[in-house]
DSSP file (Angstrom, degrees, kcal/mol; ACC not computed):
  #  RESIDUE AA STRUCTURE BP1 BP2  ACC     N-H-->O    O-->H-N    N-H-->O    O-->H-N    TCO  KAPPA ALPHA  PHI   PSI    X-CA   Y-CA   Z-CA
    1    1 A X              0   0    0      0, 0.0     2,-0.1     0, 0.0    18,-0.1   0.000 360.0 360.0 360.0 131.0   58.5  126.1  142.9
    2    2 A X     >  -     0   0    0      1,-0.1     4,-2.2     4,-0.0     5,-0.1  -0.396 360.0-112.6 -81.6 163.2   55.8  128.7  142.4
    3    3 A X  H  > S+     0   0    0      1,-0.2     4,-2.7     2,-0.2     5,-0.2   0.881 118.6  54.5 -61.7 -39.5   56.2  132.3  143.3
    4    4 A X  H  > S+     0   0    0      2,-0.2     4,-2.2     1,-0.2    -1,-0.2   0.908 107.3  50.5 -63.0 -41.4   53.6  132.0  146.0
    5    5 A X  H  > S+     0   0    0      2,-0.2     4,-2.3     1,-0.2    -2,-0.2   0.931 110.5  50.3 -59.4 -46.1   55.5  129.1  147.6
    6    6 A X  H  X S+     0   0    0     -4,-2.2     4,-2.3     1,-0.2    -2,-0.2   0.938 110.8  48.3 -59.4 -47.5   58.7  131.2  147.5
    7    7 A X  H  X S+     0   0    0     -4,-2.7     4,-2.1     1,-0.2    -1,-0.2   0.899 111.7  49.5 -62.3 -39.2   56.9  134.1  149.2
    8    8 A X  H  X S+     0   0    0     -4,-2.2     4,-1.4     1,-0.2    -1,-0.2   0.887 111.4  48.7 -69.5 -35.3   55.4  131.9  151.9
    9    9 A X  H  <>S+     0   0    0     -4,-2.3     5,-2.4     1,-0.2     4,-0.2   0.863 109.5  53.1 -73.5 -33.5   58.8  130.3  152.7
   10   10 A X  H ><5S+     0   0    0     -4,-2.3     3,-1.4     1,-0.2    -2,-0.2   0.908 106.8  53.1 -66.3 -40.6   60.5  133.7  152.9
   11   11 A X  H 3<5S+     0   0    0     -4,-2.1    -1,-0.2     1,-0.3    -2,-0.2   0.863 108.8  48.7 -60.9 -35.3   57.8  134.8  155.4
   12   12 A X  T 3<5S-     0   0    0     -4,-1.4    -1,-0.3    -5,-0.1    -2,-0.2   0.447 119.8-111.5 -85.3   1.1   58.6  131.8  157.5
   13   13 A X  T < 5 +     0   0    0     -3,-1.4    -3,-0.2     1,-0.3     2,-0.1   0.566  69.4 143.4  83.0   8.6   62.3  132.5  157.3
   14   14 A X      < -     0   0    0     -5,-2.4     2,-0.3    -6,-0.2    -1,-0.3  -0.467  55.3-111.9 -79.3 150.6   63.1  129.5  155.2
   15   15 A X        -     0   0    0     -2,-0.1     2,-0.1     1,-0.1    -1,-0.1  -0.652  39.9-104.8 -77.5 139.5   65.7  129.5  152.5
   16   16 A X        -     0   0    0     -2,-0.3     2,-0.2     1,-0.1    -1,-0.1  -0.431  35.0-125.1 -65.7 136.2   64.2  129.1  149.1
   17   17 A X        -     0   0    0     -2,-0.1     2,-0.3     1,-0.1    -1,-0.1  -0.515  24.1-109.4 -79.1 148.1   64.7  125.7  147.6
   18   18 A X        -     0   0    0     -2,-0.2     2,-0.3     1,-0.0    -1,-0.1  -0.603  32.3-124.9 -75.2 135.9   66.3  125.3  144.2
   19   19 A X        -     0   0    0     -2,-0.3     4,-0.1     1,-0.1    -1,-0.0  -0.617   6.1-148.2 -80.6 142.0   64.0  124.2  141.5
   20   20 A X  S    S+     0   0    0     -2,-0.3     2,-0.2     2,-0.1    -1,-0.1   0.554  71.7  97.1 -85.9  -9.5   64.9  121.1  139.5
   21   21 A X  S    S-     0   0    0      1,-0.1    -2,-0.1   -20,-0.0     0, 0.0  -0.522  87.7 -98.1 -81.2 148.1   63.3  122.5  136.4
   22   22 A X        -     0   0    0     -2,-0.2     2,-0.1     1,-0.1    -1,-0.1  -0.302  42.3-106.6 -62.9 146.9   65.5  124.2  133.8
   23   23 A X        -     0   0    0      1,-0.1     2,-0.2    -4,-0.1    -1,-0.1  -0.438  30.4-114.5 -75.2 148.5   65.6  127.9  133.9
   24   24 A X        -     0   0    0     -2,-0.1     2,-0.1     1,-0.1    -1,-0.1  -0.504  41.1 -95.7 -75.0 150.5   63.8  129.9  131.2
   25   25 A X        -     0   0    0     -2,-0.2     2,-0.1     1,-0.1    -1,-0.1  -0.442  46.4-105.0 -66.3 144.1   66.0  132.0  129.0
   26   26 A X        -     0   0    0     -2,-0.1    -1,-0.1     1,-0.1     2,-0.1  -0.416  33.8-112.2 -74.0 141.8   66.4  135.5  130.1
   27   27 A X        -     0   0    0      1,-0.1    -1,-0.1    -2,-0.1     2,-0.1  -0.394  40.4 -94.9 -72.5 150.9   64.5  138.2  128.1
   28   28 A X        -     0   0    0     -2,-0.1    -1,-0.1     1,-0.1    12,-0.1  -0.402  41.0-122.1 -65.9 140.5   66.5  140.6  126.1
   29   29 A X    >>  -     0   0    0      1,-0.1     4,-1.2    -2,-0.1     3,-1.0  -0.299  29.2 -99.7 -77.3 168.6   67.3  143.9  127.9
   30   30 A X  T 34 S+     0   0    0      1,-0.3     3,-0.3     2,-0.2    -1,-0.1   0.862 124.9  52.1 -59.2 -35.3   66.3  147.3  126.5
   31   31 A X  T 34 S+     0   0    0      1,-0.2    -1,-0.3     4,-0.0     4,-0.1   0.764 109.0  50.9 -74.5 -20.5   69.7  147.9  125.2
   32   32 A X  T <4 S+     0   0    0     -3,-1.0    -1,-0.2     2,-0.1    -2,-0.2   0.660  93.2  92.3 -88.7 -16.3   69.7  144.5  123.5
   33   33 A X  S  < S-     0   0    0     -4,-1.2     2,-0.2    -3,-0.3     7,-0.0  -0.265  94.7 -85.5 -75.7 164.8   66.4  145.0  121.7
   34   34 A X    >   -     0   0    0      1,-0.1     3,-1.2     2,-0.1    -1,-0.1  -0.507  35.1-134.6 -70.9 135.9   66.2  146.4  118.3
   35   35 A X  T 3  S+     0   0    0      1,-0.3    -1,-0.1    -2,-0.2    -2,-0.1   0.741 100.2  53.8 -66.4 -20.8   66.2  150.2  118.5
   36   36 A X  T 3  S+     0   0    0      2,-0.0     2,-0.4     0, 0.0    -1,-0.3   0.607  93.3  84.2 -88.6 -10.2   63.3  150.6  116.1
   37   37 A X    <   -     0   0    0     -3,-1.2     3,-0.1     1,-0.1    -4,-0.0  -0.744  60.5-157.0 -97.7 141.2   60.9  148.3  117.9
   38   38 A X  S    S+     0   0    0     -2,-0.4     2,-0.3     1,-0.2    -1,-0.1   0.731  83.4  19.4 -82.3 -22.4   58.7  149.4  120.8
   39   39 A X        -     0   0    0      2,-0.1    -1,-0.2     1,-0.0     6,-0.1  -0.993  67.5-131.7-148.0 148.4   58.3  145.8  122.0
   40   40 A X  S    S+     0   0    0     -2,-0.3     2,-0.6    -3,-0.1   -12,-0.0   0.486  83.1  95.9 -78.9  -3.7   60.2  142.6  121.6
   41   41 A X    >>  -     0   0    0      1,-0.2     4,-1.3     2,-0.0     3,-0.7  -0.804  63.6-154.7 -93.1 118.4   56.9  140.7  120.9
   42   42 A X  H 3> S+     0   0    0     -2,-0.6     4,-2.1     1,-0.2     5,-0.2   0.855  92.2  61.3 -61.7 -34.6   56.1  140.4  117.1
   43   43 A X  H 3> S+     0   0    0      1,-0.2     4,-2.7     2,-0.2    -1,-0.2   0.845 100.5  52.7 -62.7 -34.0   52.4  140.1  117.8
   44   44 A X  H <> S+     0   0    0     -3,-0.7     4,-2.6     2,-0.2    -1,-0.2   0.921 109.6  48.5 -69.3 -40.8   52.2  143.6  119.4
   45   45 A X  H  X S+     0   0    0     -4,-1.3     4,-1.9     2,-0.2    -2,-0.2   0.915 113.9  46.6 -64.1 -41.5   53.8  145.1  116.4
   46   46 A X  H  X S+     0   0    0     -4,-2.1     4,-2.3     2,-0.2    -2,-0.2   0.895 111.9  51.3 -65.2 -41.5   51.4  143.3  114.1
   47   47 A X  H  X S+     0   0    0     -4,-2.7     4,-2.6     1,-0.2    -2,-0.2   0.900 108.8  51.4 -64.5 -41.1   48.5  144.3  116.3
   48   48 A X  H  X S+     0   0    0     -4,-2.6     4,-2.6     1,-0.2     5,-0.2   0.905 109.6  49.8 -63.6 -40.0   49.6  147.9  116.2
   49   49 A X  H  X S+     0   0    0     -4,-1.9     4,-2.6     2,-0.2    -2,-0.2   0.923 111.5  48.4 -63.1 -43.8   49.8  147.8  112.4
   50   50 A X  H  X S+     0   0    0     -4,-2.3     4,-2.5     2,-0.2    -2,-0.2   0.924 112.3  48.7 -63.1 -43.4   46.3  146.3  112.1
   51   51 A X  H  X S+     0   0    0     -4,-2.6     4,-2.3     2,-0.2     5,-0.2   0.930 112.2  47.7 -62.7 -47.2   44.8  148.9  114.5
   52   52 A X  H  X S+     0   0    0     -4,-2.6     4,-2.1     1,-0.2     5,-0.2   0.914 112.7  49.7 -61.9 -42.5   46.4  151.8  112.7
   53   53 A X  H  X S+     0   0    0     -4,-2.6     4,-2.4    -5,-0.2    -1,-0.2   0.913 109.9  50.8 -61.3 -43.1   45.2  150.5  109.4
   54   54 A X  H  X S+     0   0    0     -4,-2.5     4,-2.3     1,-0.2    -2,-0.2   0.946 113.9  42.8 -58.7 -51.3   41.7  150.0  110.7
   55   55 A X  H  X S+     0   0    0     -4,-2.3     4,-2.0     1,-0.2    -1,-0.2   0.793 111.9  54.7 -69.8 -28.8   41.4  153.5  112.0
   56   56 A X  H  < S+     0   0    0     -4,-2.1    -1,-0.2    -5,-0.2    -2,-0.2   0.924 113.6  42.1 -66.1 -44.0   43.0  155.0  108.9
   57   57 A X  H  < S+     0   0    0     -4,-2.4    -2,-0.2    -5,-0.2    -1,-0.2   0.853 113.2  52.6 -71.2 -33.1   40.5  153.3  106.7
   58   58 A X  H  X S-     0   0    0     -4,-2.3     4,-1.1    -5,-0.2    -2,-0.2   0.901  92.8-172.9 -69.8 -39.9   37.5  154.1  109.1
   59   59 A X  H  X  -     0   0    0     -4,-2.0     4,-2.2     3,-0.2     5,-0.2   0.072  42.4 -62.8  69.9 175.4   38.4  157.8  109.1
   60   60 A X  H  > S+     0   0    0      1,-0.2     4,-2.2     2,-0.2    -1,-0.2   0.886 134.4  49.6 -66.1 -40.4   36.9  160.6  111.2
   61   61 A X  H  > S+     0   0    0      2,-0.2     4,-1.7     1,-0.2    -1,-0.2   0.912 111.8  47.9 -67.8 -42.5   33.4  160.2  109.7
   62   62 A X  H  X S+     0   0    0     -4,-1.1     4,-0.7     1,-0.2    -1,-0.2   0.898 112.0  49.9 -64.4 -38.6   33.3  156.4  110.3
   63   63 A X  H >< S+     0   0    0     -4,-2.2     3,-0.9     1,-0.2     4,-0.3   0.915 109.7  50.9 -66.9 -38.4   34.5  156.8  113.8
   64   64 A X  H >< S+     0   0    0     -4,-2.2     3,-0.8     1,-0.2    -1,-0.2   0.824 107.6  54.1 -66.1 -31.7   31.8  159.4  114.5
   65   65 A X  H 3< S+     0   0    0     -4,-1.7    -1,-0.2     1,-0.2    -2,-0.2   0.595  90.6  75.6 -79.2 -10.8   29.2  157.1  113.1
   66   66 A X  T << S+     0   0    0     -3,-0.9     2,-0.3    -4,-0.7    -1,-0.2   0.647 106.9  21.8 -75.5 -12.2   30.2  154.2  115.4
   67   67 A X    <   -     0   0    0     -3,-0.8     2,-0.3    -4,-0.3     3,-0.1  -0.925  66.7-141.5-145.7 166.1   28.5  156.0  118.4
   68   68 A X     >  -     0   0    0     -2,-0.3     4,-2.0     1,-0.1     3,-0.4  -0.976  26.1-122.4-130.6 147.1   25.8  158.5  119.1
   69   69 A X  H  > S+     0   0    0     -2,-0.3     4,-2.5     1,-0.2     5,-0.2   0.888 113.5  57.9 -55.1 -40.5   25.9  161.2  121.9
   70   70 A X  H  > S+     0   0    0      1,-0.2     4,-2.1     2,-0.2    -1,-0.2   0.897 105.6  49.3 -61.1 -39.8   22.6  159.8  123.3
   71   71 A X  H  > S+     0   0    0     -3,-0.4     4,-2.4     2,-0.2    -1,-0.2   0.913 111.2  48.8 -64.5 -43.4   24.3  156.3  123.7
   72   72 A X  H  X S+     0   0    0     -4,-2.0     4,-2.6     1,-0.2    -2,-0.2   0.884 108.8  52.9 -65.3 -36.5   27.2  157.8  125.5
   73   73 A X  H  X S+     0   0    0     -4,-2.5     4,-2.6     2,-0.2    -1,-0.2   0.912 109.8  48.9 -62.5 -42.6   25.0  159.8  127.8
   74   74 A X  H  X S+     0   0    0     -4,-2.1     4,-2.3     2,-0.2    -2,-0.2   0.906 111.3  49.9 -63.5 -40.5   23.1  156.6  128.8
   75   75 A X  H  X S+     0   0    0     -4,-2.4     4,-2.6     2,-0.2    -2,-0.2   0.942 112.2  46.8 -62.7 -46.2   26.4  154.8  129.4
   76   76 A X  H  X S+     0   0    0     -4,-2.6     4,-2.4     1,-0.2    -2,-0.2   0.920 112.4  50.0 -61.8 -43.7   27.7  157.6  131.6
   77   77 A X  H  X S+     0   0    0     -4,-2.6     4,-1.7     1,-0.2    -1,-0.2   0.898 111.9  48.3 -64.0 -38.5   24.3  157.8  133.5
   78   78 A X  H  X S+     0   0    0     -4,-2.3     4,-1.6     1,-0.2    -2,-0.2   0.918 111.4  50.1 -67.8 -42.0   24.4  154.0  134.1
   79   79 A X  H  X S+     0   0    0     -4,-2.6     4,-1.8     1,-0.2    -2,-0.2   0.886 107.8  53.1 -62.8 -38.9   28.0  154.1  135.3
   80   80 A X  H  < S+     0   0    0     -4,-2.4    -1,-0.2     1,-0.2    -2,-0.2   0.900 108.5  50.1 -64.8 -37.9   27.3  156.9  137.7
   81   81 A X  H  < S+     0   0    0     -4,-1.7    -1,-0.2     1,-0.2    -2,-0.2   0.862 112.9  47.2 -65.3 -33.6   24.5  154.9  139.3
   82   82 A X  H  < S+     0   0    0     -4,-1.6     2,-0.2    -5,-0.1    -1,-0.2   0.768  96.6  86.3 -80.6 -26.5   26.8  151.9  139.6
   83   83 A X  S  < S-     0   0    0     -4,-1.8     0, 0.0    -5,-0.1     0, 0.0  -0.539  81.0-118.1 -81.9 138.2   29.7  153.8  141.2
   84   84 A X    >   -     0   0    0     -2,-0.2     3,-1.8     4,-0.1    -1,-0.1  -0.264  38.7 -95.8 -65.7 161.9   29.9  154.3  144.9
   85   85 A X  T 3  S+     0   0    0      1,-0.3    -1,-0.1    26,-0.0    -2,-0.1   0.879 121.3  30.3 -51.8 -49.9   29.9  158.0  146.1
   86   86 A X  T 3  S+     0   0    0      2,-0.0    -1,-0.3    26,-0.0    -2,-0.1  -0.079  90.3 148.9-104.0  36.0   33.8  158.5  146.4
   87   87 A X    <   -     0   0    0     -3,-1.8     2,-0.4     1,-0.0    -4,-0.1  -0.260  35.5-147.7 -68.5 155.4   34.7  156.0  143.6
   88   88 A X        -     0   0    0      2,-0.0     2,-0.4     0, 0.0    -4,-0.1  -0.937   9.2-154.2-118.3 146.6   37.8  156.4  141.5
   89   89 A X        -     0   0    0     -2,-0.4     2,-0.6    11,-0.0    -2,-0.0  -0.978   7.0-165.2-128.7 132.7   38.0  155.2  137.9
   90   90 A X        -     0   0    0     -2,-0.4     2,-0.8     2,-0.0    -2,-0.0  -0.969  11.6-153.8-116.2 117.4   41.0  154.2  135.9
   91   91 A X        +     0   0    0     -2,-0.6    -2,-0.0     1,-0.1     9,-0.0  -0.821  26.6 160.6 -95.3 109.6   40.4  154.0  132.2
   92   92 A X        +     0   0    0     -2,-0.8     2,-0.2     2,-0.1    -1,-0.1  -0.252  40.5 112.0-120.1  41.8   42.9  151.6  130.7
   93   93 A X  S    S-     0   0    0      1,-0.0     2,-0.5     2,-0.0    -2,-0.0  -0.440  73.7 -93.8-108.2-177.9   41.1  151.0  127.5
   94   94 A X  S    S+     0   0    0     -2,-0.2     2,-0.3     2,-0.0    -2,-0.1  -0.831  78.5  65.9 -96.3 131.2   41.5  151.7  123.9
   95   95 A X  S    S-     0   0    0     -2,-0.5    -2,-0.0     1,-0.1     0, 0.0  -0.919  85.4 -82.8 149.2-172.3   39.9  154.8  122.7
   96   96 A X  S    S-     0   0    0     -2,-0.3    -1,-0.1     0, 0.0    -2,-0.0   0.208  70.0 -94.7-115.3  13.0   39.8  158.6  122.9
   97   97 A X     >  +     0   0    0      3,-0.1     4,-2.2    -3,-0.1     5,-0.4   0.730  69.5 147.9  86.0  23.2   37.8  159.1  126.1
   98   98 A X  T  4 S+     0   0    0      1,-0.2     4,-0.3     2,-0.2    -3,-0.0   0.799  86.5  22.9 -64.1 -27.3   34.4  159.6  124.6
   99   99 A X  T  > S+     0   0    0      2,-0.1     4,-2.0     3,-0.1    -1,-0.2   0.758 122.6  55.8-101.4 -40.2   32.8  158.0  127.8
  100  100 A X  H  > S+     0   0    0      2,-0.2     4,-2.7     1,-0.2     5,-0.2   0.901 103.9  52.5 -65.5 -42.5   35.6  158.6  130.3
  101  101 A X  H  X S+     0   0    0     -4,-2.2     4,-2.2     2,-0.2    -1,-0.2   0.942 112.9  42.8 -63.3 -49.4   35.8  162.4  129.9
  102  102 A X  H  > S+     0   0    0     -5,-0.4     4,-2.3    -4,-0.3    -1,-0.2   0.871 114.3  53.5 -61.8 -34.6   32.1  163.0  130.4
  103  103 A X  H  X S+     0   0    0     -4,-2.0     4,-2.7     2,-0.2     5,-0.2   0.907 107.3  50.5 -61.8 -43.5   32.2  160.5  133.3
  104  104 A X  H  X S+     0   0    0     -4,-2.7     4,-2.3     1,-0.2    -2,-0.2   0.917 111.0  48.3 -63.6 -42.7   35.1  162.4  134.9
  105  105 A X  H  X S+     0   0    0     -4,-2.2     4,-2.0     1,-0.2    -1,-0.2   0.915 112.5  49.0 -68.3 -38.8   33.2  165.7  134.6
  106  106 A X  H  X S+     0   0    0     -4,-2.3     4,-0.9     2,-0.2    -2,-0.2   0.904 113.1  46.6 -63.3 -42.3   30.1  164.2  136.1
  107  107 A X  H  <>S+     0   0    0     -4,-2.7     5,-2.3     2,-0.2     4,-0.4   0.859 109.5  54.2 -69.5 -34.9   32.0  162.6  139.0
  108  108 A X  H ><5S+     0   0    0     -4,-2.3     3,-1.0     1,-0.2    -1,-0.2   0.903 108.2  49.6 -64.4 -41.0   33.8  165.8  139.7
  109  109 A X  H 3<5S+     0   0    0     -4,-2.0    -1,-0.2     1,-0.2    -2,-0.2   0.728 106.7  57.3 -66.3 -21.6   30.5  167.6  139.9
  110  110 A X  T 3<5S-     0   0    0     -4,-0.9    -1,-0.2    -3,-0.2    -2,-0.2   0.510 119.8-107.7 -88.1  -6.6   29.3  164.9  142.4
  111  111 A X  T < 5       0   0    0     -3,-1.0    -3,-0.2    -4,-0.4    -2,-0.1   0.721 360.0 360.0  89.0  22.1   32.2  165.6  144.8
  112  112 A X      <       0   0    0     -5,-2.3    -4,-0.2   -26,-0.0    -3,-0.1   0.483 360.0 360.0 -82.3 360.0   34.1  162.4  144.1
Protein backbone atom coordinates (compact mmCIF):
# COMPACT_ATOMS: atom_id res chain seq x y z
CA UNK A 1 0.00 0.00 0.00
CA UNK A 2 1.44 3.33 -0.97
CA UNK A 3 1.66 6.31 1.33
CA UNK A 4 -0.87 8.18 -0.80
CA UNK A 5 -3.35 5.29 -0.49
CA UNK A 6 -2.89 5.28 3.29
CA UNK A 7 -3.50 9.02 3.51
CA UNK A 8 -6.64 8.79 1.37
CA UNK A 9 -8.04 5.92 3.47
CA UNK A 10 -7.39 7.86 6.68
CA UNK A 11 -9.29 10.85 5.30
CA UNK A 12 -12.26 8.62 4.56
CA UNK A 13 -12.08 7.16 8.08
CA UNK A 14 -11.02 3.72 6.93
CA UNK A 15 -8.58 1.63 8.87
CA UNK A 16 -5.29 1.16 7.03
CA UNK A 17 -4.88 -2.30 5.53
CA UNK A 18 -1.90 -4.42 6.38
CA UNK A 19 0.53 -4.80 3.54
CA UNK A 20 1.42 -8.33 2.52
CA UNK A 21 4.90 -7.26 1.49
CA UNK A 22 7.72 -7.79 3.98
CA UNK A 23 8.76 -4.79 6.01
CA UNK A 24 11.98 -3.02 5.26
CA UNK A 25 14.63 -3.19 7.95
CA UNK A 26 14.56 -0.18 10.20
CA UNK A 27 17.31 2.42 9.80
CA UNK A 28 19.82 2.77 12.59
CA UNK A 29 18.98 5.46 15.10
CA UNK A 30 21.39 8.29 15.83
CA UNK A 31 22.60 6.56 18.97
CA UNK A 32 23.29 3.36 17.01
CA UNK A 33 25.30 5.07 14.29
CA UNK A 34 29.02 5.37 14.45
CA UNK A 35 29.91 8.47 16.47
CA UNK A 36 32.54 9.70 13.99
CA UNK A 37 30.31 9.58 10.90
CA UNK A 38 27.97 12.41 9.90
CA UNK A 39 25.76 10.12 7.87
CA UNK A 40 25.16 6.41 7.74
CA UNK A 41 25.44 6.42 3.93
CA UNK A 42 28.93 5.51 2.68
CA UNK A 43 28.45 7.45 -0.58
CA UNK A 44 27.94 10.74 1.28
CA UNK A 45 31.19 10.31 3.15
CA UNK A 46 32.99 9.45 -0.09
CA UNK A 47 31.37 12.41 -1.85
CA UNK A 48 32.46 14.75 0.93
CA UNK A 49 36.05 13.51 0.67
CA UNK A 50 36.05 14.02 -3.10
CA UNK A 51 34.62 17.53 -2.74
CA UNK A 52 37.13 18.55 -0.06
CA UNK A 53 39.98 17.14 -2.14
CA UNK A 54 38.80 19.00 -5.26
CA UNK A 55 38.57 22.38 -3.53
CA UNK A 56 41.86 21.87 -1.68
CA UNK A 57 43.61 21.19 -4.98
CA UNK A 58 41.80 24.04 -6.76
CA UNK A 59 42.82 26.59 -4.13
CA UNK A 60 41.69 30.20 -3.77
CA UNK A 61 43.19 31.33 -7.09
CA UNK A 62 41.60 28.47 -9.00
CA UNK A 63 38.26 29.19 -7.39
CA UNK A 64 38.52 32.87 -8.29
CA UNK A 65 39.33 31.97 -11.91
CA UNK A 66 36.18 29.83 -12.28
CA UNK A 67 34.01 32.92 -12.52
CA UNK A 68 34.15 36.60 -13.36
CA UNK A 69 32.34 39.47 -11.63
CA UNK A 70 30.78 40.44 -14.98
CA UNK A 71 29.25 36.96 -15.33
CA UNK A 72 27.84 37.08 -11.81
CA UNK A 73 26.33 40.52 -12.47
CA UNK A 74 24.63 39.19 -15.61
CA UNK A 75 23.27 36.18 -13.72
CA UNK A 76 21.89 38.40 -10.94
CA UNK A 77 20.31 40.80 -13.46
CA UNK A 78 18.66 37.90 -15.31
CA UNK A 79 17.32 36.42 -12.06
CA UNK A 80 15.90 39.76 -10.97
CA UNK A 81 14.00 40.02 -14.26
CA UNK A 82 12.59 36.51 -13.84
CA UNK A 83 11.50 36.86 -10.21
CA UNK A 84 8.10 38.31 -9.29
CA UNK A 85 8.08 41.55 -7.25
CA UNK A 86 7.68 39.97 -3.78
CA UNK A 87 9.53 36.73 -4.52
CA UNK A 88 11.51 34.83 -1.93
CA UNK A 89 14.60 32.81 -2.78
CA UNK A 90 15.99 29.82 -0.94
CA UNK A 91 19.54 28.91 -1.90
CA UNK A 92 20.09 25.23 -1.27
CA UNK A 93 23.07 24.85 -3.49
CA UNK A 94 26.71 24.19 -3.13
CA UNK A 95 28.83 27.26 -2.98
CA UNK A 96 29.75 30.32 -1.02
CA UNK A 97 27.00 32.71 -2.13
CA UNK A 98 28.74 34.53 -4.96
CA UNK A 99 25.39 34.92 -6.77
CA UNK A 100 22.98 34.62 -3.85
CA UNK A 101 24.47 37.42 -1.74
CA UNK A 102 24.35 40.08 -4.50
CA UNK A 103 20.87 38.84 -5.42
CA UNK A 104 19.71 39.26 -1.81
CA UNK A 105 21.09 42.81 -1.72
CA UNK A 106 19.37 43.65 -5.01
CA UNK A 107 16.05 42.17 -3.88
CA UNK A 108 16.25 44.00 -0.56
CA UNK A 109 16.69 47.27 -2.45
CA UNK A 110 13.69 46.40 -4.61
CA UNK A 111 11.40 46.08 -1.61
CA UNK A 112 11.03 42.31 -1.64
